[in-house]
TIFI-953917 format. One record per atom (N, C-alpha, C): residue in three letters; x, y, z. Coordinates in steps of 0.2 Angstrom, whole numbers, padded with zeros to 4 digits, always signed. Example, Ala and Ser with C-alpha at 12.3 -4.5 7.8 and 13.67 -1.06 7.14 Angstrom:
// residues 2
Ala+0066-0028+0039;Ala+0062-0022+0039;Ala+0066-0016+0039;Ser+0064-0011+0035;Ser+0068-0005+0036;Ser+0064+0000+0039;
//
This chain:
// residues 172
Unk-0058+0015-0070;Unk-0061+0011-0064;Unk-0068+0008-0066;Unk-0072+0011-0071;Unk-0078+0008-0073;Unk-0077+0001-0076;Unk-0072+0001-0080;Unk-0070-0006-0083;Unk-0068-0011-0078;Unk-0065-0009-0072;Unk-0063-0014-0067;Unk-0070-0016-0064;Unk-0074-0012-0062;Unk-0081-0013-0059;Unk-0085-0018-0064;Unk-0085-0016-0070;Unk-0088-0020-0075;Unk-0086-0027-0075;Unk-0079-0028-0075;Unk-0076-0035-0075;Unk-0078-0039-0069;Unk-0077-0035-0063;Unk-0079-0039-0057;Unk-0087-0041-0057;Unk-0091-0037-0060;Unk-0098-0038-0060;Unk-0100-0044-0065;Unk-0097-0044-0071;Unk-0098-0049-0075;Unk-0095-0056-0073;Unk-0090-0056-0070;Unk-0087-0062-0067;Unk-0091-0064-0061;Unk-0094-0060-0057;Unk-0098-0062-0051;Unk-0105-0065-0054;Unk-0108-0062-0059;Unk-0114-0064-0062;Unk-0113-0071-0065;Unk-0107-0072-0068;Unk-0106-0079-0071;Unk-0105-0084-0066;Unk-0102-0082-0060;Unk-0101-0086-0055;Unk-0107-0089-0052;Unk-0112-0084-0050;Unk-0118-0085-0047;Unk-0122-0090-0052;Unk-0122-0088-0058;Unk-0126-0092-0063;Unk-0123-0100-0063;Unk-0116-0100-0062;Unk-0114-0107-0062;Unk-0116-0111-0056;Unk-0118-0108-0051;Unk-0120-0111-0045;Unk-0128-0114-0045;Unk-0131-0111-0050;Unk-0139-0112-0051;Unk-0140-0120-0051;Unk-0137-0124-0055;Unk-0138-0131-0055;Unk-0137-0135-0049;Unk-0132-0133-0045;Unk-0130-0136-0039;Unk-0136-0134-0034;Unk-0137-0127-0034;Unk-0143-0125-0029;Unk-0149-0128-0030;Unk-0151-0129-0037;Unk-0157-0133-0039;Unk-0157-0140-0036;Unk-0152-0143-0036;Unk-0151-0150-0034;Unk-0150-0151-0027;Unk-0149-0145-0023;Unk-0148-0145-0016;Unk-0141-0148-0015;Unk-0136-0147-0019;Unk-0129-0149-0018;Unk-0125-0143-0016;Unk-0120-0145-0012;Unk-0115-0139-0009;Unk-0111-0137-0015;Unk-0108-0131-0013;Unk-0103-0128-0018;Unk-0097-0126-0014;Unk-0091-0128-0017;Unk-0085-0127-0013;Unk-0083-0120-0014;Unk-0085-0116-0009;Unk-0085-0108-0009;Unk-0077-0106-0010;Unk-0073-0109-0006;Unk-0066-0107-0006;Unk-0063-0108-0013;Unk-0064-0114-0017;Unk-0062-0115-0023;Unk-0065-0110-0028;Unk-0072-0109-0027;Unk-0075-0104-0032;Unk-0073-0097-0031;Unk-0072-0095-0025;Unk-0069-0088-0024;Unk-0062-0087-0026;Unk-0058-0092-0025;Unk-0051-0092-0028;Unk-0051-0091-0035;Unk-0055-0095-0039;Unk-0056-0095-0046;Unk-0059-0088-0048;Unk-0064-0085-0045;Unk-0066-0079-0046;Unk-0061-0073-0046;Unk-0057-0074-0040;Unk-0052-0069-0039;Unk-0047-0069-0045;Unk-0045-0075-0047;Unk-0040-0076-0052;Unk-0043-0073-0059;Unk-0049-0075-0060;Unk-0052-0072-0066;Unk-0052-0065-0066;Unk-0054-0062-0061;Unk-0055-0054-0061;Unk-0048-0051-0061;Unk-0043-0054-0058;Unk-0036-0051-0058;Unk-0033-0052-0065;Unk-0035-0058-0068;Unk-0032-0059-0075;Unk-0035-0054-0080;Unk-0042-0053-0079;Unk-0045-0048-0084;Unk-0042-0041-0083;Unk-0041-0039-0077;Unk-0038-0033-0075;Unk-0031-0032-0078;Unk-0027-0037-0077;Unk-0020-0037-0079;Unk-0020-0038-0087;Unk-0023-0043-0089;Unk-0022-0045-0096;Unk-0028-0043-0101;Unk-0033-0041-0098;Unk-0039-0039-0102;Unk-0042-0044-0107;Unk-0041-0050-0105;Unk-0043-0056-0109;Unk-0046-0061-0105;Unk-0049-0066-0108;Unk-0052-0072-0104;Unk-0046-0076-0102;Unk-0045-0077-0096;Unk-0039-0081-0093;Unk-0041-0088-0090;Unk-0047-0090-0092;Unk-0049-0097-0089;Unk-0044-0102-0090;Unk-0042-0102-0096;Unk-0037-0108-0098;Unk-0030-0107-0094;Unk-0029-0101-0092;Unk-0022-0100-0088;Unk-0023-0101-0081;Unk-0030-0101-0078;Unk-0031-0101-0071;Unk-0028-0107-0068;Unk-0029-0113-0071;Unk-0027-0119-0067;Unk-0019-0119-0067;Unk-0016-0117-0073;Unk-0009-0117-0073;Unk-0006-0112-0068;Unk-0009-0106-0068;Unk-0006-0101-0063;Unk-0007-0103-0056;Unk-0013-0106-0054;Unk-0015-0108-0048;Unk-0010-0113-0045;Unk-0009-0118-0050;Unk-0005-0124-0048;Unk+0003-0121-0047;Unk+0005-0117-0051;Unk+0012-0114-0051;Unk+0012-0110-0044;Unk+0007-0106-0042;Unk+0008-0102-0036;Unk+0008-0107-0030;Unk+0004-0112-0031;Unk+0004-0117-0025;Unk+0011-0120-0024;Unk+0014-0122-0029;Unk+0021-0125-0029;Unk+0026-0120-0026;Unk+0025-0114-0029;Unk+0030-0108-0027;Unk+0029-0106-0020;Unk+0022-0106-0017;Unk+0021-0104-0010;Unk+0024-0109-0006;Unk+0023-0116-0007;Unk+0026-0121-0003;Unk+0033-0121-0003;Unk+0036-0120-0009;Unk+0043-0119-0009;Unk+0046-0113-0005;Unk+0043-0108-0006;Unk+0045-0102-0002;Unk+0044-0103+0006;Unk+0039-0106+0007;Unk+0038-0108+0015;Unk+0044-0112+0017;Unk+0045-0117+0013;Unk+0051-0122+0016;Unk+0057-0118+0016;Unk+0059-0114+0011;Unk+0065-0110+0011;Unk+0065-0105+0016;Unk+0060-0102+0018;Unk+0060-0097+0024;Unk+0061-0101+0030;Unk+0059-0107+0031;Unk+0061-0111+0037;Unk+0068-0114+0037;Unk+0071-0115+0032;Unk+0077-0117+0031;Unk+0081-0114+0025;Unk+0082-0107+0026;Unk+0084-0104+0020;Unk+0091-0105+0017;Unk+0096-0108+0021;Unk+0102-0110+0018;Unk+0104-0117+0017;Unk+0099-0121+0019;Unk+0100-0128+0018;Unk+0102-0131+0012;Unk+0098-0129+0006;Unk+0100-0131+0000;Unk+0100-0125-0005;Unk+0105-0124-0008;Unk+0105-0118-0012;Unk+0100-0119-0018;Unk+0098-0114-0021;Unk+0093-0114-0026;Unk+0095-0117-0032;Unk+0102-0117-0034;Unk+0104-0120-0040;Unk+0106-0127-0040;Unk+0105-0130-0034;Unk+0106-0137-0033;Unk+0100-0141-0036;Unk+0101-0146-0040;Unk+0095-0149-0043;Unk+0091-0154-0038;Unk+0089-0151-0033;Unk+0085-0155-0028;Unk+0078-0156-0031;Unk+0074-0160-0029;Unk+0067-0161-0032;Unk+0063-0154-0030;Unk+0064-0151-0025;Unk+0060-0145-0023;Unk+0062-0140-0028;Unk+0069-0139-0029;Unk+0071-0134-0033;Unk+0069-0135-0040;Unk+0069-0141-0043;Unk+0066-0142-0049;Unk+0059-0141-0050;Unk+0055-0143-0045;Unk+0048-0141-0045;Unk+0047-0133-0045;Unk+0050-0130-0041;Unk+0050-0122-0041;Unk+0052-0119-0048;Unk+0057-0122-0051;Unk+0059-0120-0057;Unk+0054-0121-0063;Unk+0051-0127-0062;Unk+0046-0129-0067;Unk+0040-0124-0066;Unk+0038-0123-0060;Unk+0032-0118-0058;Unk+0034-0111-0061;Unk+0040-0109-0060;Unk+0041-0102-0063;Unk+0041-0102-0070;Unk+0044-0108-0073;Unk+0044-0108-0081;Unk+0036-0108-0083;Unk+0032-0111-0079;Unk+0025-0111-0081;Unk+0022-0104-0081;Unk+0023-0100-0076;Unk+0021-0093-0075;Unk+0024-0089-0081;Unk+0030-0090-0082;Unk+0034-0087-0088;Unk+0030-0088-0094;Unk+0029-0094-0096;Unk+0026-0096-0102;Unk+0019-0094-0103;Unk+0015-0094-0097;Unk+0008-0091-0098;Unk+0008-0084-0099;Unk+0012-0080-0096;Unk+0013-0073-0097;Unk+0016-0071-0104;Unk+0021-0075-0106;Unk+0024-0074-0112;Unk+0019-0075-0118;Unk+0015-0080-0117;Unk+0010-0081-0122;Unk+0005-0075-0123;Unk+0002-0073-0117;Unk-0002-0067-0117;Unk+0001-0061-0120;Unk+0007-0060-0118;Unk+0010-0054-0120;Unk+0012-0054-0127;Unk+0014-0060-0130;Unk+0015-0061-0137;Unk+0009-0060-0141;Unk+0004-0063-0139;Unk-0003-0062-0142;Unk-0005-0055-0143;Unk-0004-0051-0137;Unk-0006-0044-0136;Unk-0002-0040-0141;Unk+0005-0041-0141;Unk+0009-0037-0145;Unk+0008-0038-0152;Unk+0006-0044-0154;Unk+0005-0046-0161;Unk-0001-0042-0163;Unk-0006-0042-0159;Unk-0013-0039-0161;Unk-0012-0031-0161;Unk-0008-0028-0158;Unk-0006-0021-0158;Unk-0013-0017-0157;Unk-0017-0020-0152;Unk-0023-0016-0150;Unk-0022-0013-0144;Unk-0022-0007-0143;Unk-0021-0003-0136;Unk-0027-0005-0132;Unk-0025-0006-0125;Unk-0030-0008-0120;Unk-0028-0005-0114;Unk-0033-0004-0110;Unk-0032+0000-0104;Unk-0032-0005-0098;Unk-0027-0009-0098;Unk-0025-0014-0093;Unk-0018-0014-0092;Unk-0015-0018-0087;Unk-0008-0018-0085;Unk-0004-0020-0091;Unk-0005-0025-0095;Unk-0001-0027-0101;Unk-0002-0022-0106;Unk-0008-0019-0107;Unk-0008-0014-0112;Unk-0004-0008-0111;Unk-0004-0006-0104;Unk+0000+0000-0102;Unk+0007-0001-0103;Unk+0009-0007-0101;Unk+0016-0009-0101;Unk+0019-0009-0108;Unk+0015-0012-0113;Unk+0017-0012-0120;Unk+0017-0005-0123;Unk+0013-0001-0121;Unk+0013+0006-0123;Unk+0018+0011-0120;Unk+0021+0009-0114;Unk+0025+0013-0110;Unk+0032+0014-0114;Unk+0035+0020-0113;Unk+0041+0022-0117;Unk+0045+0025-0111;Unk+0052+0023-0112;Unk+0057+0026-0107;Unk+0057+0034-0109;Unk+0056+0038-0104;Unk+0056+0045-0105;Unk+0062+0048-0108;Unk+0068+0045-0107;Unk+0074+0048-0109;Unk+0076+0045-0116;Unk+0075+0039-0118;Unk+0077+0036-0124;Unk+0071+0035-0129;Unk+0065+0034-0126;Unk+0059+0033-0131;Unk+0058+0025-0132;Unk+0063+0021-0129;Unk+0062+0014-0130;Unk+0056+0011-0127;Unk+0054+0006-0130;Unk+0048+0002-0127;Unk+0051-0004-0123;Unk+0047-0006-0118;Unk+0049-0012-0114;Unk+0049-0018-0119;Unk+0054-0023-0119;Unk+0054-0029-0123;Unk+0049-0034-0119;Unk+0047-0040-0122;Unk+0043-0044-0119;Unk+0045-0047-0113;Unk+0051-0048-0112;Unk+0054-0051-0105;Unk+0053-0046-0100;Unk+0054-0039-0101;Unk+0053-0034-0096;Unk+0046-0033-0095;Unk+0041-0034-0100;Unk+0034-0034-0098;Unk+0032-0040-0094;Unk+0035-0046-0095;Unk+0033-0052-0091;Unk+0036-0051-0084;Unk+0042-0048-0083;Unk+0044-0047-0076;Unk+0040-0042-0072;Unk+0038-0037-0076;Unk+0034-0032-0072;Unk+0027-0035-0070;Unk+0024-0039-0075;Unk+0018-0043-0073;Unk+0019-0047-0067;Unk+0024-0051-0067;Unk+0025-0056-0062;Unk+0027-0052-0055;Unk+0030-0047-0056;Unk+0031-0043-0050;Unk+0025-0040-0047;Unk+0020-0038-0051;Unk+0014-0036-0049;Unk+0010-0041-0046;Unk+0010-0047-0049;Unk+0007-0053-0046;Unk+0010-0055-0039;Unk+0016-0054-0038;Unk+0019-0055-0031;Unk+0017-0050-0026;Unk+0016-0044-0029;Unk+0013-0039-0024;Unk+0006-0040-0022;Unk+0002-0044-0026;Unk-0005-0046-0024;Unk-0005-0052-0019;Unk+0001-0055-0018;Unk+0002-0060-0013;Unk+0006-0058-0008;Unk+0004-0054-0003;Unk+0009-0051+0002;Unk+0012-0057+0006;Unk+0009-0063+0007;Unk+0012-0068+0011;Unk+0019-0071+0007;Unk+0018-0072+0001;Unk+0023-0074-0003;Unk+0029-0068-0003;Unk+0027-0062-0004;Unk+0031-0057-0004;Unk+0035-0056+0002;Unk+0032-0057+0008;Unk+0036-0057+0014;Unk+0041-0063+0015;Unk+0039-0069+0012;Unk+0044-0075+0012;Unk+0050-0073+0008;Unk+0048-0070+0002;Unk+0054-0069-0002;Unk+0059-0064+0001;Unk+0056-0059+0004;Unk+0060-0054+0008;Unk+0064-0058+0014;Unk+0061-0062+0017;Unk+0064-0066+0023;Unk+0070-0070+0020;Unk+0069-0074+0014;Unk+0074-0078+0011;Unk+0080-0073+0009;Unk+0078-0068+0006;Unk+0084-0064+0003;Unk+0088-0061+0009;Unk+0085-0059+0015;Unk+0089-0057+0020;Unk+0093-0062+0023;Unk+0090-0068+0024;Unk+0094-0074+0027;Unk+0100-0076+0022;Unk+0098-0076+0016;Unk+0104-0079+0011;Unk+0109-0073+0010;Unk+0107-0067+0010;Unk+0112-0062+0009;Unk+0116-0060+0016;Unk+0113-0062+0021;Unk+0116-0061+0028;Unk+0119-0054+0029;Unk+0115-0049+0027;Unk+0118-0042+0028;Unk+0121-0039+0022;Unk+0123-0043+0017;Unk+0126-0041+0011;Unk+0121-0037+0006;Unk+0124-0032+0002;Unk+0119-0029-0002;Unk+0117-0034-0008;
//
């Protein structure tokens, strides 16, 4: 937990320092944008244990596309099946591919470095099946990370559940 607090504190200090030029010039700061970036950097450090500034724009844009897509799907869940090549479906698939690529790059880099870390990716890479002793492959690690990210966005999680209920119509 101390590492979590340290990551949050370091990111907060960096954020405040980045505001000093604007404050000195009497210029406003877009607090929503700044706090969103801060939150993503902290979550990124806690998940991946690395500087994720380069990925923040990609992940933020992908989540924006996916949130809008899920919202539209929740309002009209059976109008256009996900496999149809509509513009919205292609944008959502592209956003998901972006998330996959960002996480895959981080997981691949971490696995190649073989340095144990006390963050989500480090724990997933070190995890072993208690019955077989097998480790998770990179795809399984990615899926677990993305599932965790979905859990950090309860509104998106709710829309996914609603879409699944509507599409499945009571079927398992």
